[in-house]
C-alpha positions in Angstrom: 79.5 114.4 -159.9 81.3 111.3 -158.7 81.8 110.0 -162.1 83.0 113.4 -163.4 85.7 113.6 -160.8 86.8 110.1 -161.3 87.0 110.5 -165.1 88.9 113.8 -164.9 91.4 112.3 -162.5 92.0 109.1 -164.5 92.0 110.9 -167.7 95.3 112.4 -166.5 96.8 109.1 -165.8 97.3 107.9 -169.3 95.8 105.0 -171.3 96.0 102.3 -168.8 93.2 103.4 -166.5 90.6 103.8 -169.2 91.6 100.1 -170.3 91.0 99.0 -166.7 87.7 100.8 -166.4 86.5 99.1 -169.7 87.4 95.6 -168.6 86.6 96.1 -165.0 84.0 93.2 -164.6 86.2 90.7 -166.3 89.1 92.0 -164.1 87.0 91.5 -161.0 86.0 88.0 -161.9 89.6 87.1 -162.6 90.6 88.5 -159.2 88.0 86.2 -157.6 89.2 83.2 -159.5 92.8 84.1 -158.5 92.0 84.4 -155.0 90.2 81.2 -155.0 93.2 79.5 -156.6 95.7 80.7 -154.3 93.5 80.0 -151.2 92.8 76.4 -152.3 96.5 75.6 -153.4 98.1 77.4 -150.6 96.0 77.1 -147.4 98.4 78.6 -145.2 97.8 82.0 -146.9 94.3 82.2 -145.3 95.7 83.6 -142.2 97.9 86.6 -143.6 95.1 87.2 -146.1 92.4 87.4 -143.5 94.6 90.0 -141.5 94.9 92.0 -144.8 91.2 92.4 -145.3 90.6 95.4 -143.2 93.7 97.4 -144.3 93.1 96.7 -148.1 89.3 97.5 -147.7 90.2 100.7 -145.9 92.5 101.8 -148.7 89.8 101.1 -151.3 87.2 103.1 -149.3 89.6 105.9 -149.0 89.9 105.9 -152.7 86.1 105.7 -153.1 85.4 108.6 -150.7 87.8 110.8 -152.5 85.3 110.9 -155.3 82.6 112.0 -152.8 81.7 115.8 -153.2 81.8 116.6 -149.4 79.9 119.8 -149.7 76.9 118.0 -151.0 76.7 115.4 -148.4 74.5 117.6 -146.2 72.0 117.8 -149.2 72.1 114.1 -149.8 71.4 113.5 -146.1 68.2 115.7 -146.5 66.9 113.4 -149.3 64.0 112.2 -147.4 62.7 109.9 -150.1 66.0 108.2 -150.7 66.5 107.6 -147.0 63.0 106.4 -146.3 63.4 103.9 -149.3 66.7 102.6 -147.8 65.4 102.2 -144.3 62.3 100.6 -145.2 63.9 98.1 -147.6 66.5 97.3 -145.2 64.7 97.2 -141.8 61.0 96.4 -142.8 61.3 94.3 -145.9 64.5 92.4 -145.6 63.6 91.0 -142.2 60.6 89.3 -143.7 62.6 88.0 -146.7 65.4 86.7 -144.4 63.0 84.9 -142.0 61.3 83.4 -144.8 64.3 82.1 -146.6 65.8 80.8 -143.3 62.9 78.5 -143.0 64.6 76.3 -145.7 67.5 75.7 -143.4 65.6 75.9 -140.0 65.9 72.2 -139.4 69.6 73.1 -138.6 69.7 75.7 -135.9 73.4 76.5 -136.7 72.5 77.3 -140.4 69.4 79.2 -139.4 71.1 81.5 -137.0 74.1 82.1 -139.3 71.7 83.1 -142.2 69.8 85.4 -140.0 72.8 87.1 -138.6 74.3 87.9 -142.0 71.0 88.7 -143.9 69.6 91.1 -141.3 72.5 93.5 -141.4 72.9 95.8 -144.5 76.4 96.6 -145.6 77.9 100.0 -144.9 81.4 99.7 -146.5 82.2 98.2 -149.9 78.5 98.6 -151.1 79.5 102.2 -151.6 82.3 101.1 -154.0 80.0 98.8 -156.1 77.3 101.5 -156.1 79.7 104.0 -157.5 80.9 101.5 -160.1 77.3 100.9 -161.2 76.6 104.5 -161.5 74.5 104.7 -158.4 74.1 107.5 -155.9 77.1 106.7 -153.7 77.0 110.0 -152.2 73.5 109.7 -150.9 74.3 106.0 -149.7 77.4 107.4 -148.0 75.2 110.0 -146.2 72.8 107.2 -145.1 75.8 105.0 -143.6 75.5 106.4 -140.0 71.7 105.6 -140.0 72.2 102.1 -141.4 74.9 101.4 -138.9 73.0 102.6 -135.9 69.8 101.0 -137.0 71.3 97.6 -137.4 73.1 97.7 -134.1 69.7 98.5 -132.4 67.5 96.2 -134.3 69.6 93.0 -134.8 69.0 91.9 -131.3 65.3 92.6 -131.5 65.1 90.5 -134.7 67.1 87.7 -133.4 65.0 87.7 -130.2 61.8 87.5 -132.3 63.1 84.9 -134.8 65.4 82.5 -132.8 64.6 83.3 -129.0 66.2 85.0 -126.1 69.2 82.6 -125.6 71.5 83.8 -128.4 70.7 87.6 -128.1 73.2 87.8 -125.2 76.1 87.0 -127.7 75.5 90.1 -129.7 78.1 92.7 -129.0 78.2 96.2 -130.3 82.0 96.2 -130.3 82.6 95.0 -133.8 80.1 97.4 -135.2 81.7 100.3 -133.6 85.2 99.2 -134.7 84.2 98.6 -138.2 82.7 102.1 -138.3 85.8 103.7 -137.1 88.3 101.7 -139.1 86.3 101.3 -142.3 84.2 104.6 -142.5 85.4 107.3 -140.2 89.1 107.1 -140.8 89.0 106.7 -144.6 86.4 109.4 -144.9 88.5 111.8 -142.7 91.6 111.0 -144.8 89.7 111.5 -148.0 88.4 114.9 -146.9 92.0 116.0 -145.8 93.2 114.9 -149.2 90.5 116.8 -151.0 91.4 119.9 -148.9 95.1 119.5 -149.8 94.3 119.0 -153.4 92.6 122.3 -153.7 95.7 124.1 -152.4 98.8 122.1 -153.3 100.0 120.2 -156.5 101.1 117.1 -154.3 97.6 116.9 -152.9 96.3 116.7 -156.5 98.8 114.0 -157.3 97.8 112.0 -154.3 94.0 112.4 -155.1 94.5 111.6 -158.8 96.7 108.6 -158.0 94.1 107.1 -155.6 91.3 107.6 -157.7 93.1 106.0 -160.6 93.9 103.0 -158.5 90.2 102.2 -157.9 90.1 99.1 -160.1 93.4 97.5 -158.9 92.3 98.2 -155.2 89.0 96.4 -155.8 90.8 93.6 -157.4 93.1 93.3 -154.4 90.2 93.4 -152.0 88.2 90.8 -153.9 91.3 88.4 -154.1 92.3 88.8 -150.4 88.8 88.1 -149.2 88.3 85.1 -151.3 91.9 83.7 -150.6 91.4 84.1 -146.8 88.1 82.1 -146.8 87.9 79.7 -149.7 89.8 76.8 -148.0 87.5 76.7 -145.0 84.5 76.9 -147.2 85.9 74.1 -149.5 86.7 71.8 -146.5 83.0 71.9 -145.4 81.4 72.3 -148.7 79.0 69.4 -148.1 77.5 71.1 -145.1 77.3 74.5 -146.7 75.5 73.6 -150.0 72.1 74.1 -148.3 72.7 77.9 -147.7 74.0 78.7 -151.2 70.5 78.7 -152.9 69.2 80.8 -149.8 71.8 83.5 -150.5 71.3 83.5 -154.3 67.6 83.7 -153.7 67.9 86.5 -151.3 69.8 88.6 -153.8 67.4 87.9 -156.6 64.3 88.9 -154.4 66.1 91.9 -153.1 67.1 93.2 -156.7 63.4 92.9 -157.5 62.2 94.6 -154.3 65.0 97.3 -154.6 63.9 98.2 -158.1 60.1 98.3 -156.9 61.0 100.5 -154.0 63.0 103.0 -156.0 60.2 103.3 -158.5 57.5 103.7 -155.7 59.8 106.4 -154.0 60.1 108.0 -157.5 63.9 108.2 -157.2 66.2 108.9 -160.3 68.3 106.2 -161.8 71.3 106.6 -159.6 69.0 106.5 -156.5 67.3 103.3 -157.6 70.7 101.7 -158.2 71.8 102.6 -154.7 68.6 101.2 -153.3 69.1 98.0 -155.1 72.7 97.6 -154.0 71.9 98.4 -150.3 69.2 95.8 -150.3 71.3 93.0 -151.8 74.6 93.7 -150.0 75.0 92.4 -146.4 77.5 93.4 -143.6 79.4 90.0 -143.6 82.8 91.4 -142.7 81.3 93.0 -139.6 79.0 90.3 -138.6 81.8 87.7 -138.8 83.3 88.6 -135.4 79.9 88.4 -133.9 79.2 84.9 -135.2 82.8 83.8 -134.1 81.7 84.6 -130.6 78.8 82.0 -130.7 79.0 79.0 -128.5 81.1 75.9 -129.6 78.1 74.1 -131.1 77.8 76.9 -133.7 81.4 76.4 -135.1 80.0 76.0 -138.7 78.2 79.4 -138.5 81.2 81.5 -139.3 81.8 79.6 -142.6 78.2 80.1 -143.4 78.8 84.0 -143.2 81.9 83.5 -145.4 79.9 81.6 -148.0 77.4 84.5 -148.1 80.4 86.8 -148.8 81.7 84.7 -151.6 78.2 84.3 -153.3 77.6 88.0 -152.9 80.8 89.1 -154.3 80.1 87.3 -157.6 76.6 88.8 -157.6 77.7 92.3 -157.1 80.4 92.1 -159.8 77.6 91.0 -162.2 75.2 93.8 -161.1 78.0 96.4 -161.9 77.4 95.6 -165.6 73.7 94.5 -165.4 72.1 97.2 -163.3 72.8 100.1 -165.4 71.2 98.1 -168.2 68.1 97.6 -166.3 67.9 101.0 -164.5 68.5 103.6 -167.2 68.7 107.3 -166.7 65.2 108.0 -168.0 63.5 104.8 -166.9 62.3 106.1 -163.6 59.8 108.7 -165.1 
């Protein structure tokens, strides 16, 4: 349904959009490289680019939500096997994997704490975009978003207390989670629903809907470029101290792809459901966690750059998975 709506809309936009769709992976990699180049050559761009992340991401999510069949969301929320797989992967398996991998950087408490902050929180925003691009069940994942957000708000302090002790738990504030949910989920979702309603009644609404759907690839390119441009200079300036966490983040993604595939098979999900479980397990909530890490005491001043490093590693992995995951999880491979 998601793909049908998107293709119907983009089919009315001429030959440019199909070309963008066919070459989207290379275009995303080009956007990552362009953002890195601008961020390294013009360090002053980091501030404005950082402020642009949430607005650009909000527009991208609005475009993504336009392809969601809202009447089917209630049914997606009742998909018990999918919801159970998502929750168990993110809140039973991921903490074990995150704690195990954090042992590799445990001699540095700064690196350990930053790694745990970002790996313990599943993404609830652009994971929906990448899931849709990979042919995954974006509507079911969207229906699970409130549960994922509430669960991580409740469980992050618990896991941190168990893994690093009581001292840092007092720094965890629910404010950034709530703000991100309103700005990046609730508002774009409401705007998309209003646009769909208008499209069913007026031609102008259909033009707006079709134009926003057709802009998906350019919006994703803009988001990737802005995120990288805003952070790459800081990472580059401290690369020596951050090299230790890169294998941790790559290893996490590899392990979670395998676990996500296994969880989807055990739950007997269809191919779109399995792809969504994989993406949910791999993708972390770095853009929301970053304000939490920025609030840590002064000795943890390197921690925000650890979170940013995870974002950069993850973006490359997600772009690769857009092409690779449909080849691994085919429509009939779950039976």
